C-alpha positions in Angstrom: 92.8 114.6 127.5 95.8 112.4 128.4 98.3 113.4 131.0 102.0 113.9 130.3 104.5 112.7 133.0 108.2 113.3 132.8 109.9 111.3 135.7 113.3 113.1 135.4 112.9 116.7 134.1 116.7 117.1 134.4 117.6 114.2 132.1 120.0 115.0 129.3 117.3 114.1 126.7 114.7 116.4 128.2 114.6 118.3 124.8 112.4 115.4 123.6 110.3 114.9 126.7 106.8 114.8 125.4 104.9 112.4 123.1 104.0 114.4 120.0 100.5 113.8 118.5 100.8 113.1 114.8 98.1 113.0 112.2 97.8 111.1 108.9 94.6 111.1 106.8 92.6 112.3 109.8 94.0 109.5 112.0 95.7 111.1 115.1 98.1 109.0 117.2 100.9 109.6 119.7 104.5 108.7 118.6 107.7 108.7 120.5 111.4 108.0 119.9 114.6 109.0 121.7 116.3 109.5 118.3 118.3 112.7 118.2 117.6 113.4 121.9 120.6 114.8 123.8 120.9 111.6 126.0 118.6 109.6 128.2 114.9 110.4 128.2 111.8 109.0 129.9 108.3 110.1 129.0 104.8 108.8 129.9 101.4 109.4 128.6 98.6 108.6 131.1 94.9 108.0 130.2 92.1 109.9 131.8 90.3 108.0 134.6 88.5 104.9 133.3 85.6 103.5 135.2 85.5 99.7 134.7 82.0 98.3 134.7 80.9 95.0 136.1 81.5 92.0 133.9 84.2 91.0 131.4 86.5 93.8 130.4 89.5 93.7 128.0 92.2 96.3 127.3 93.6 96.2 123.7 95.7 98.5 121.5 97.6 98.5 118.3 101.3 99.4 117.9 103.6 100.2 115.1 107.4 100.0 115.5 110.2 101.7 113.5 114.0 101.4 113.6 114.0 98.9 116.4 117.1 98.6 118.5 115.8 98.0 122.0 112.5 97.5 123.8 111.8 101.1 125.1 108.0 100.9 125.7 106.2 99.6 128.7 102.5 99.5 129.7 101.4 100.3 133.3 98.2 100.4 135.3 97.3 102.3 138.4 94.2 102.4 140.7 95.4 105.2 143.0 96.7 107.9 140.6 95.2 111.2 141.7 95.3 112.7 138.2 98.1 115.1 139.0 101.2 113.5 140.6 102.1 110.2 139.0 105.3 109.8 141.1 103.4 109.0 144.2 101.0 106.5 142.6 101.4 102.8 142.5 101.9 101.5 139.0 101.6 97.9 138.0 103.7 96.8 135.0 101.4 94.8 132.6 103.8 94.9 129.6 104.4 91.1 129.7 100.7 90.5 128.7 101.3 92.2 125.4 103.4 91.4 122.4 105.5 94.4 121.3 107.2 93.9 117.9 111.0 93.8 117.7 111.2 94.6 114.0 111.9 96.2 111.6 115.4 97.4 112.5 115.1 100.0 109.7 112.1 101.8 108.4 108.5 101.5 109.7 106.7 98.2 110.3 103.0 97.5 110.0 100.4 98.5 112.6 99.7 95.3 114.6 97.6 94.2 117.5 99.6 94.2 120.7 97.3 91.6 122.2 94.9 91.9 125.2 94.8 92.2 128.9 91.9 91.0 131.1 90.6 93.9 133.3 87.8 91.9 134.9 89.6 92.0 138.3 89.2 95.8 138.3 85.4 95.7 137.7 83.7 98.4 139.7 87.0 100.4 140.2 88.6 103.3 138.4 91.9 102.8 136.7 94.5 104.7 134.7 96.6 103.2 131.8 100.1 104.6 131.1 102.4 104.1 128.1 105.9 104.7 129.4 108.9 105.2 127.0 112.5 105.0 128.3 115.4 105.4 125.9 118.9 106.8 125.4 120.3 108.2 122.2 123.9 108.2 123.5 124.1 104.8 125.1 126.0 101.9 123.5 124.0 100.3 122.0 121.5 103.0 121.5 117.9 102.7 122.7 115.9 104.9 120.3 113.1 102.6 118.9 110.1 104.6 117.5 106.6 103.6 118.7 103.2 104.6 117.5 100.3 103.6 119.7 96.8 103.6 118.2 93.2 102.2 118.7 93.4 102.0 122.5 90.2 100.4 123.6 88.5 98.8 126.6 85.8 96.3 125.5 83.1 95.4 127.9 81.8 91.9 127.2 83.3 88.9 125.3 85.6 89.7 122.4 84.1 88.8 119.0 86.3 88.2 115.9 84.9 90.7 113.5 87.1 89.8 110.7 87.1 86.9 108.3 90.0 86.0 106.1 89.0 85.4 102.5 90.2 85.5 99.0 88.6 87.8 96.5 89.2 88.6 92.8 89.8 92.2 91.7 89.8 93.8 88.3 91.5 97.0 87.3 89.1 99.4 85.6 91.8 101.7 84.3 92.1 103.9 87.4 91.5 101.6 90.3 91.1 98.0 91.4 87.5 96.9 92.0 86.1 93.6 93.3 84.9 91.4 90.4 81.1 91.0 90.7 81.0 87.9 88.4 83.7 85.3 88.9 83.5 81.6 88.0 86.0 78.9 88.8 85.7 75.6 86.9 85.8 72.8 89.4 88.1 69.8 89.1 85.2 67.5 88.2 84.8 69.5 85.0 88.4 69.8 84.0 88.0 67.4 81.0 85.5 69.8 79.6 88.0 72.6 79.5 91.1 70.5 78.7 91.7 72.4 75.5 91.1 75.9 74.2 88.4 74.7 71.8 86.6 72.7 74.5 86.7 75.7 76.9 85.2 78.0 74.3 82.3 75.6 73.9 81.7 74.7 77.5 82.3 78.0 79.3 79.5 80.0 77.6 77.0 77.2 78.6 78.3 77.3 82.2 78.1 81.1 82.3 74.5 81.0 80.9 73.5 78.5 83.6 75.2 80.5 86.5 74.0 83.9 85.4 70.5 83.3 83.8 69.5 87.0 84.2 72.6 88.6 82.7 72.1 91.9 81.1 73.6 93.3 77.9 77.2 94.4 78.5 77.7 92.3 81.6 81.2 90.8 82.0 82.5 87.8 83.9 85.8 86.1 84.7 86.3 82.3 84.3 89.3 80.5 85.7 90.3 77.0 84.8 93.3 74.6 84.3 94.1 74.7 88.0 94.0 78.5 88.1 96.6 78.8 85.3 94.1 80.3 82.8 91.8 83.2 83.3 89.5 84.5 80.5 87.1 87.4 80.4 83.6 87.0 78.9 81.0 89.5 77.8 77.2 89.1 77.5 76.4 90.6 74.0 73.2 90.1 71.9 71.8 87.5 74.3 74.9 85.2 74.6 78.2 84.9 76.3 81.3 85.5 74.2 85.0 85.7 75.0 86.3 89.2 75.4 89.8 90.0 74.3 90.6 92.8 76.8 92.7 90.8 79.3 96.0 92.4 79.9 98.7 90.5 81.8 101.0 92.6 84.0 103.9 91.9 86.3 103.5 93.6 89.7 105.8 93.6 92.6 104.7 91.9 95.8 106.3 91.5 99.3 105.7 88.9 102.0 105.0 90.3 105.5 105.4 86.9 107.2 101.8 86.0 106.8 100.5 87.2 103.4 101.7 88.4 100.0 101.1 92.1 99.7 101.4 94.6 96.9 104.7 96.4 97.1 104.5 100.0 95.8 108.3 100.7 96.4 110.0 102.9 93.9 113.5 101.9 92.7 115.2 104.7 90.9 118.7 105.5 89.6 119.8 109.1 89.4 120.7 110.7 86.0 122.6 113.8 85.1 119.2 115.6 84.7 118.5 114.7 88.3 121.8 116.1 89.5 120.9 119.3 87.6 117.8 119.6 89.7 119.9 119.9 92.9 122.5 122.2 91.3 119.6 124.5 90.3 118.3 124.2 93.9 121.6 125.5 95.3 121.9 128.2 92.6 118.4 129.5 93.3 118.7 129.7 97.1 120.4 132.9 98.3 121.9 131.3 101.4 123.5 128.5 99.4 124.3 129.8 95.9 127.8 130.7 97.1 128.4 127.0 96.8 127.4 126.9 93.1 130.5 126.1 91.0 130.7 128.9 88.4 134.2 128.3 87.3 134.0 125.1 85.2 131.7 125.9 82.4 129.9 122.8 81.1 130.6 121.0 84.4 127.7 122.2 86.4 128.1 121.3 90.1 127.8 122.5 93.6 129.9 122.0 96.7 127.5 122.1 99.6 125.9 118.7 99.1 128.3 117.8 96.2 125.9 117.1 93.3 127.8 117.0 90.0 126.0 117.0 86.6 129.0 116.3 84.5 130.2 113.4 86.5 126.7 112.1 87.5 127.7 111.7 91.1 127.9 113.2 94.6 131.5 114.3 95.3 133.0 114.3 98.7 136.4 115.4 97.5 137.6 117.9 100.2 140.2 119.6 98.0 137.3 120.9 95.8 135.8 122.6 98.8 138.9 124.6 99.9 137.8 127.8 98.1 134.4 127.6 99.8 135.6 127.1 103.4 135.3 130.8 104.3 131.5 130.4 103.6 131.1 126.9 105.0 131.7 127.6 108.7 130.2 124.2 109.6 132.8 122.3 107.6 135.7 124.6 108.3 135.2 124.2 112.1 136.1 120.5 111.8 139.7 119.4 112.0 139.9 115.8 110.9 139.0 114.2 107.6 136.8 111.7 109.4 134.7 114.5 111.0 134.4 116.3 107.7 133.3 113.1 105.8 130.8 112.3 108.5 129.3 115.8 107.9 129.2 115.3 104.2 127.5 111.9 104.5 124.9 113.6 106.7 124.4 116.4 104.2 124.0 113.8 101.4 121.1 112.3 103.3 119.5 115.8 103.5 120.3 116.5 99.9 118.8 113.3 98.7 115.6 114.0 100.7 115.3 117.4 99.0 115.9 115.8 95.6 113.0 113.3 96.2 110.7 116.1 97.2 111.5 118.1 94.1 111.6 115.1 91.7 108.5 113.3 93.1 106.2 116.0 94.4 103.1 113.8 93.8 104.4 110.8 95.8 102.0 109.4 98.4 102.8 107.7 101.8 100.6 104.6 101.2 99.2 102.6 98.3 96.4 100.1 99.1 97.4 100.4 102.8 101.1 99.6 102.1 103.7 102.2 103.0 105.7 103.6 100.1 109.5 103.5 100.1 111.9 105.1 97.6 115.2 103.4 96.9 117.5 105.7 95.0 120.8 104.7 93.6 123.6 107.3 93.2 127.3 107.2 92.7 129.5 108.7 95.5 132.9 110.0 94.6 135.9 110.6 97.0 134.4 108.8 100.0 137.9 109.0 101.5 137.9 112.8 101.1 140.2 112.7 98.2 140.2 110.6 95.0 138.5 107.3 95.9 136.6 106.0 92.9 132.9 106.5 92.6 130.9 103.9 94.4 127.2 103.2 94.0 125.0 103.6 97.1 121.3 103.1 97.6 119.6 105.7 99.8 116.2 104.5 101.1 113.5 107.0 102.2 109.9 106.5 103.4 107.3 108.9 102.0 105.6 110.5 105.0 103.3 113.1 103.5 101.6 114.3 100.3 100.5 117.4 98.5 103.5 118.1 98.4 105.3 114.9 99.2 107.7 114.7 102.2 110.2 112.0 102.9 112.1 110.5 105.9 115.6 109.0 105.6 115.7 105.3 106.5 119.1 103.9 105.6 122.0 104.0 103.2 123.7 100.9 101.8 126.6 100.4 99.4 125.7 98.4 96.3 127.4 95.0 96.4 
């Protein structure tokens, strides 16, 4: 039951005045951005009245940033807000007590703790907390950073670190990763006993028998030695430990988030002629778009709304090819300059590539092991000057935002160096 407050209801960006509440996997959170607003926009969300008890009290929340280009979020506190008119209340800006991320400049970052603010001075009083967004989509530079605010809490009493950083070993069971229940690391003092394969095969079964005296038939264990360079799997069969030959080595992509190495589920994909056919079929099968299906050149299946071409395996921006379609393409025909027309075609290509991903990867998921999934799709673009410029490879990047079926959000487009 948070309040919405719009300081300037006449602002140009009033079309995006309110913080929408979004939901992902049952997690509901407010998110705001001035992106695509008609101009400047300011929007607040204000908490219900909060009674601060006697003692130590701490405000904390988590924040996720996307497409950072300016600091647009501030945190405010009031003790005299009447629950209806925020304009006459006294608001104290407490933003400097928190750390709001200033990255990434493209795509979505991780959900991070913004820090804490000591509320002990307000013990015995009632307060209101406000998150105020102020941005502008037409300013230069633009101020359209996206913010998600989650896990807003006030803790009464001393803060306790509930988390412990530790290293664990996981095994893949064929469908998912599970924590290994038996894992043994040979210590440096015993390195001479496993200095060769033959020595390790003699010593490790004895060490396993000593460490796991109550092993049951079929139990397995992992043993690591040689400074972590060698891992072997062992199975308890017929009353003794023997080496199992089911270890499979894999190369998996990881990224570094500034603190830790994390599994990176990003998908890198290059479009083929079959992929372009998916989009040509999409145009042909939609009544409002099938006028743009090229029916003249047999064997050269293509369409001239987005520009997907099966024969040439590219997206074509060549304007001369679109002349016979201008009577149906009122959006393109309304533009006078080549630059305006190309800007529209680039924008359409982003939409077309999003549709392609949703058709090509309907089972995509937004996260894998807590890491957001990005798709990097390479495609050739022909006629980027509106005429006969050679085909140039570009990579379109999208973030998967939903599943069953998958949905995607455009992040950026880069020319391949």
